[in-house]
Structure formats: structure tokens, C-alpha cells
Residue, then its C-alpha position, 0 to 999 in steps of 0.5 A: x390706847x383704847x377707850x373702849x372694850x373690843x369685846x361684848x357678850x356676843x363674843x363669848x358663850x351665852x352663859x359666860x359669867x362676867x364678874x368683879x372680885x374683892x376681898x374683905x380686909x381690903x375693903x370692909x373696914x376691920x374696925x367695924x362690927x365687933x370684928x376680932x383682931x387678925x394677923x394683918x393687924x399686927x403685921x401692919x403695926x410692925x414697922x417696915x412691913x407695910x408702906x406708911x404702916x397703913x392697915x385695913x381698919x377703915x379701908x373703903x368702909x364697904x361695911x357701911x357702903x356696900x349698897x352703893x358698891x353693889x349698885x356699881x357692880x349691877x350698873x356696870x352690867x356685870x353678872x356676879x360679885x366675888x367677895x370674901x368673908x373675914x374669919x375674925x369678923x365671923x368668929x373673933x377668936x377663930x374658934x368658939x363663939x360666933x359674932x352676931x354682928x358679923x353674921x348679920x353683916x354677911x347676911x345683909x350683904x348676900x341679900x343685897x347682892x341678890x337684890x342687885x341681881x348678881x350671883x354671890x361668889x364667896x371665898x371663905x379665906x382671903x388671908x385673914x387669920x384670927x390673931x388667937x389662932x396665929x398665937x397657936x401656930x396658925x397654918x403651921x399647926x395641923x389643927x387649923x384643918x379643924x378650925x377652918x372647917x368649924x369656921x366654914x360651917x358657921x358662915x355657910x350655915x348662915x348664908x350658904x343657901x343663897x350662894x352661886x359658888x364657893x371657894x375655900x381659900x384664895x391663892x394658897x401659894x400666898x398663904x403658904x410660900x409668900x407669907x411663910x418663906x418670903x415673909x412678905x405677907x402676914x405672918x411675915x415668916x422666912x422659914x422653909x419648915x414653916x412654909x412647907x407645913x403651911x403649904x400642906x395644911x392649906x391644901x388639907x384645910x381646903x379639902x375639908x372645907x370643900x366637904x363642908x360646902x357640899x354638906x350645906x349645898x352652898x353653891x358650886x364648890x371650887x378652888x382658886x389658884x394664882x399663877x405666874x408664867x415662869x421663863x428663864x432669864x437666859x439659856x443657861x442651865x442654872x436659869x432653866x433650873x431656877x425657872x423650873x423650881x419656881x414653876x413647881x412651887x408656885x404653879x404646880x404644887x397646889x394644882x397637881x395636888x388638888x387635881x391628881x394627889x401628887x406633889x411635883x418632884x422638882x418641889x419635893x426635892x427642897x420641901x420634903x425634909x420639912x413636911x409634916x410626918x405622914x404627909x404622903x397619906x394625906x394626898x388622897x384626902x387633898x385630891x377631891x373633886x370640884x365643880x370648877x377651877x379658878x385661875x388668878x393671873x397677872x404677869x410673867x416672871x424672868x428667873x435666874x439663880x439667886x445670889x443669896x443661896x441655892x434653890x429654892x431661892x431664885x432671882x427675879x429679873x426685869x424684862x422688856x415688856x410694858x409694866x403695870x404700876x406694880x412693876x409686873x410685866x404685861x404678858x397676856x398670852x400667859x393667861x391662855x397658857x394657864x387656862x390650857x394647863x389647868x384644863x390638862x391637869x384636871x383632865x377636863x373634869x370641870x369648867x374654869x373661871x378666870x377669878x382674878x385678872x387686872x391692872x394697877x395703874x397710877x390713876x388720877x382724877x382730872x376734871x372729874x374724869x379718870x382716863x385709865x386707858x391702860x386698864x382698858x388695853x389690858x382687859x382687851x388683850x387678856x379677854x382676847x386670850x380667853x377667847x382664844x382658849x375657848x376656841x381651843x376647846x378650854x371650857x372657860x365659863x367666866x371672867x372676873x376683874x380685879x378689882x371693883x374698888x381701889x383698896x388696901x393692897x396688903x403690904x403696899x398699903x393704899x398706893x396701888x390702884x387696881x379698881x374699876x372705881x376710884x376711891x378717895x381714901x380721905x373722903x371715901x368718895x367713889x368715882x367710876x373710871x373710864x374702864x368702868x364705863x367701857x365695861x358697862x358699854x360692852x356688857x350692855x351693848 
């Protein structure tokens, strides 16, 4: 295994942006700063939803420790910091009266990002819906388009003047399908009607928020999608159909709607009966221009028909590739495949950033040192594919590692460690891992 990154700044375009990514609920500490309740608080409080019933009440206490954390970003030689704002911290009830403490916190945070000579890259929503809006149906309620626009206007009125880039929603598939069809994230529904509506409304809300971003001149507006490389588990027609269905819902639905105002027919076959009335007339609103596209990528999936019923249910199978501690197969060529796919789908209209890529491993401290060489190998392999994509003419403009810190990994609690920096969740002490030092050496060389 490698103990150094093979890639340096000189291997990429002169203006290539190296960054690291985080999200609010996973690191900030929801208990602080007069934040309101959100649907992850109640989801985690429901037995069986989250390992050990853990929540984000304290998380990494980034709320109080952000200067220390941002110094780690700067000292690693990185250029940019991708973070999210918590809707319920900004407006505790979701709509109505803002929370001065929340707005003050994000004001201080962005000032410190700039003071550390980093580019602030904001995500407006990383899965934290205020509980009062969840009570009104959340993403299944068409009114969320207006609620989200109001929230976006509120936070951008305060911090938009200093932002480098802004995205409305992180990983719309997780907001819609994972949370409303598979039930694995808040609000924990398993309902195809709710999923179809959420998947449509999240795209409408994204489009409206992009208008708000432009109205505030709040950095470069862009969109962020997550992708998994789908392959049939065998050569049967059933496995091929399962992989195509998975690809249509997971990878194509959000990308093709945003780029070209269409939903893939392979997905509409199952979802059209459940979409809201008049959905077709919304597609022109959903297809709005952006200044950049974001690709979040981690793994491939081997897929076959599900014993639980007809498509769109699919069965995931274990392949023979090395796995991360998430059980995700390491398939570096997939990242190049999706960079090329986004370039094609968007007709080359805008540059592409890798907005998330990283590895979870069982990192332990031995004599004060964390030798996470598997993470260094992972970064080397994926950066090689990014470099190849650039050689093939894809305008890749930056690469963000997930994540800066070990953090709250949603339904998996605090068991999975993605960070370049180790966090002791008892003392909250930060300890840079070997990957952090390798990154620093590569970027400062």
C-alpha cells in the first residue's frame, strides 16, 4: 500500500481546485445555537433506524471548533471548503422568523473560511428538513418549492456575497428515493407515491433555488448529483433489466431532467402513475442552466432481480473487488465513466467538479499515528481516473475529498470513518491521519 500521493498540483490544470467536503448535521452539533428540530432528530430517536440510536446533537462540535477545523483545511494546502447550512438552524420552523444565532454562526464561519484563504462552497440543503415542514408533508408537499426558496433567500442574503460556489441540494436521489422509497434515511418512508413526488419536487425546488442564488450573485450556481456504476450481476435478461432500471432511477433521472428537461422512459415506466398532476409542464422549469456540475462518486453496484417483487425493486450482489468498511466495492474507473457521462449529457456546457469522493476505513490510533494507507491508495486510483478524463477532453475543474473529519454517518451513526482527520468522539480531539499528511505533501510540493 502507498504512503504517499502520486499526484501533485503540477499534474492538473493550473486553476484546478482541490478541496474537502463536510455537511452541517454530520459535524456541527445540532444542540447548539438555538437550532430547531429536524427530521433526523426524530428519525434517530426511533428505535431501529440508526445504529446505537446515535444522533447529531453534538457530532464533532464544529459549531465551536470551526477555527481549528478550517486551519486543518488550510494547513493541508487545500484551496476550497465545501460545507452545508442547516435549514433548521437558519429558520427553526422552516418558514417564518429566522434565528439570529444561526445566521451569526454562518456569518462567522464564512469569514473564517475566507480568513484561511479558502474558497467557500455552500450547499443549501444536505438532508436536514425542519420538523414543522416534515409535519406538513415535507418533500411530498409541492409547497416545499416555495419554502426552500424562502430559506435560500434568507441565508444567501447574509452570506452570499462571499461565496465561491453554491449548490441548492446535495444528492437529490438520497432526498427522494433513499429516504422515501427505501426508507433508509429520514423521513424513513417506503412508499413509491411519496418517492415519485419527492423526486419531482426536489428538482423543482433546486431550479427555483438556482434563481435565488443568481439573484444574490452568491457565487457560481451549480448542481450536485450522486452516481453509482450499475452492472448486471450476470448475463440474464432479468439482471440486465434490473441494472437498467437502477441506472434510470439512480443516475439518469436527476441528470437528464436538469440538463435536458426529460425523465428517462425506463424510470417513468414505474414512477409516472405516482407523479403529481401536471408534472410534464414542470420539466421546462427544471431544466435550467448552471455554471458547473458536481459528481459525487464512491462505488459500483452489481444488480439483479429482487425476490421481493417486480421492478423497480432490485437486488444488490457482492462482487469480487476490494471493499471499503461501508461494504462498497472500490471501482475507480467508474468515476471517469460518470465524468464523461455528465459531459455528454450536459453537451459540454459547463465544467465539472468531483464534489465528493472518499473511503471509509477502520482507522485506529497506534502510538499517536493513524496509518490509513488504504485511503491513500483510494485517492491515488481515483485521481488517476480524473486525470484520464481530463486527457479525454472532459473539463474537470476540481476534486473534493469526503470528508475532512470522521463524523456522524447518518443511519450508521459514528461507526464509519471517512475523515482525513480522526475524531475521538469522547474527547472530540482531532488527529490528522497519514492521508492528511500525504495530501499536504502533495499539494505543497
